[in-house]
C-alpha positions as CSV (number, residue, x, y, z in Angstrom):
1,M,80.6,176.7,-39.2
2,S,80.9,179.6,-36.9
3,G,84.3,180.5,-35.4
4,N,82.9,180.6,-31.9
5,S,81.7,177.0,-31.7
6,N,83.3,173.8,-30.7
7,L,82.4,170.1,-31.2
8,E,82.2,167.7,-28.3
9,Q,80.6,164.3,-28.2
10,G,78.6,165.1,-31.4
11,K,77.1,168.3,-29.9
12,I,77.9,171.7,-31.2
13,F,78.2,174.5,-28.6
14,R,78.4,178.2,-29.2
15,K,80.0,180.7,-26.8
16,I,77.6,183.3,-25.4
17,K,78.8,186.9,-26.2
18,S,76.5,188.6,-23.7
19,L,78.1,186.5,-20.9
20,Q,81.6,187.6,-22.0
21,F,82.3,184.2,-23.7
22,L,82.6,182.5,-20.3
23,Y,79.6,180.2,-21.0
24,E,78.4,178.2,-24.0
25,I,75.1,176.7,-25.0
26,D,73.9,173.9,-27.4
27,R,71.3,174.5,-30.0
28,S,68.4,173.0,-28.0
29,G,69.2,175.1,-24.9
30,R,69.3,171.9,-22.7
31,I,73.0,172.3,-21.9
32,V,74.5,175.6,-20.7
33,R,78.0,175.2,-19.4
34,N,81.2,176.9,-18.3
35,V,83.7,177.1,-21.3
36,K,86.8,176.2,-19.2
37,S,85.5,173.6,-16.8
38,K,82.7,172.2,-19.0
39,K,80.6,172.1,-15.8
40,Q,76.9,172.2,-16.7
41,L,74.8,174.9,-15.1
42,Q,71.6,174.0,-13.3
43,Q,68.4,175.4,-15.0
44,S,65.3,176.4,-13.1
45,K,61.8,176.7,-14.4
46,A,60.0,179.9,-13.4
47,E,56.3,180.5,-13.0
48,D,56.1,182.0,-16.5
49,G,57.2,178.5,-17.8
50,R,60.6,179.7,-19.0
51,Y,63.9,178.2,-18.0
52,Y,66.5,180.4,-16.4
53,I,70.2,180.0,-15.3
54,E,72.1,181.8,-12.6
55,V,75.6,183.1,-13.7
56,E,78.2,185.2,-12.1
57,I,80.0,187.8,-14.2
58,K,82.6,190.0,-12.6
59,G,81.4,189.2,-9.2
60,A,77.8,190.1,-9.9
61,A,75.1,187.4,-10.0
62,R,72.7,187.5,-13.0
63,R,69.5,185.5,-13.8
64,V,69.3,184.9,-17.6
65,S,66.6,183.3,-19.7
66,V,67.8,180.2,-21.5
67,Q,65.6,181.1,-24.5
68,S,67.3,184.5,-24.8
69,L,70.6,182.8,-24.9
70,V,69.5,180.3,-27.6
71,D,68.1,183.3,-29.6
72,E,71.4,185.2,-29.3
73,C,73.6,182.2,-30.3
74,W,71.5,180.4,-32.8
75,G,69.2,183.1,-34.2
76,A,66.0,181.3,-33.4
77,R,63.9,184.2,-32.3
78,K,60.3,183.5,-33.3
79,Y,57.1,184.9,-32.0
80,F,53.4,184.8,-32.5
81,F,51.7,188.1,-32.4
82,R,48.4,189.1,-30.7
83,L,46.9,192.5,-31.6
84,K,44.2,193.9,-29.4
85,N,42.0,196.9,-30.2
86,G,39.0,197.2,-27.8
87,S,37.0,194.0,-28.4
88,E,38.9,193.1,-31.6
89,E,41.7,190.5,-31.1
90,K,43.8,189.0,-33.9
91,F,46.5,186.4,-33.9
92,F,49.4,186.1,-36.4
93,R,51.9,183.4,-36.8
94,S,54.5,185.6,-38.5
95,M,55.8,189.1,-38.2
96,K,55.3,189.5,-41.9
97,A,51.6,188.7,-41.7
98,C,51.1,191.0,-38.7
99,A,53.0,193.9,-40.4
100,E,51.0,193.5,-43.6
101,Y,47.7,193.6,-41.7
102,I,48.5,196.8,-39.9
103,A,50.1,198.4,-42.9
104,E,47.0,197.7,-45.0
105,K,44.7,199.0,-42.3
106,Y,46.6,202.3,-41.8
107,D,47.9,202.8,-45.3
108,R,51.5,202.4,-44.3
109,T,54.3,200.3,-45.8
110,A,54.7,196.8,-44.3
111,E,58.5,197.5,-43.8
112,S,57.8,200.5,-41.6
113,V,55.4,198.5,-39.4
114,R,57.8,195.5,-39.4
115,S,60.6,197.8,-38.1
116,R,58.3,198.8,-35.2
117,L,57.6,195.1,-34.5
118,K,61.3,194.3,-34.5
119,K,61.8,196.9,-31.7
120,H,59.1,195.1,-29.6
121,R,56.8,198.1,-29.4
122,R,53.9,197.5,-27.1
123,R,51.6,199.8,-29.0
124,I,51.4,200.4,-32.8
125,Y,48.8,202.8,-34.0
126,D,45.5,201.8,-32.3
127,Y,46.7,198.2,-31.4
128,D,48.3,196.8,-28.3
129,V,50.8,194.3,-29.4
130,E,51.7,191.1,-27.4
131,Y,54.8,189.0,-28.4
132,L,54.1,185.4,-27.6
133,P,57.1,183.1,-27.7
134,C,56.7,180.2,-30.2
135,A,58.6,177.1,-28.9
136,E,60.4,178.1,-25.8
137,T,63.3,175.7,-26.6
138,E,63.2,172.0,-26.8
139,H,62.2,171.9,-23.1
140,A,58.6,173.0,-24.0
141,R,58.3,170.6,-27.0
142,S,55.5,172.8,-28.3
143,T,55.2,175.0,-31.3
144,E,52.4,177.1,-29.8
145,Q,52.3,179.4,-26.8
146,E,51.2,177.2,-23.9
147,T,47.9,178.9,-23.3
148,V,46.0,175.6,-22.9
149,R,47.5,172.7,-21.0
150,Q,48.3,169.9,-23.4
151,S,46.8,166.5,-22.6
152,V,49.1,163.6,-22.7
153,Y,46.3,161.1,-22.5
154,L,46.2,160.2,-26.2
155,T,45.3,156.6,-25.7
156,G,42.5,156.4,-28.3
157,D,39.8,155.5,-25.8
158,L,38.8,156.5,-22.3
159,N,38.9,153.1,-20.7
160,S,42.3,153.6,-19.1
161,W,41.4,157.0,-17.6
162,N,40.4,157.5,-14.0
163,D,37.0,159.1,-13.1
164,S,38.3,162.6,-12.6
165,K,40.0,162.6,-16.0
166,R,36.8,161.3,-17.7
167,S,34.9,164.0,-16.0
168,E,37.4,166.6,-17.2
169,E,37.1,165.3,-20.7
170,H,33.3,165.4,-20.5
171,D,33.3,169.0,-19.5
172,R,35.6,170.2,-22.3
173,V,34.2,172.2,-25.1
174,K,33.9,170.1,-28.3
175,H,34.6,171.5,-31.8
176,D,33.4,169.9,-35.0
177,V,36.2,169.0,-37.3
178,A,35.5,169.0,-41.0
179,C,37.8,166.9,-43.1
């Protein structure tokens, strides 16, 4: 167990170094609170879908991403990678797979490409690189970047759906699934 954590009501919190250890966060990112008063901070959801908190450090107000705090304290930084080169576009679920692809294509070592990816370079050789967060925190409840709105209407049949939802389902692109 880390020396900068405490246990309260079955939850483990870790103090946030970048916020001068004045605040702490649980693993899910749902609770960010003041270390002394234990007062929970209000989170707000921005247009980009991420959650933020407002904190005051040495008299200066700061807006901080909850995901960045979870990453800092719990080491949960994970991304999907999108490479673009003209009309070519490739997606990778891991840094290793992305680095190996670029390394093979440009006759480089995967480790040298991986070090560039770790530095969040926006361009590597001929590719534009996008870093897509995988699971924002437990707020998102999704393992994929939210590029398509998830449907919560998983009832099994369309009888309980209203007319507009049935129309929306009818207009969706259907894909054949081979089992």
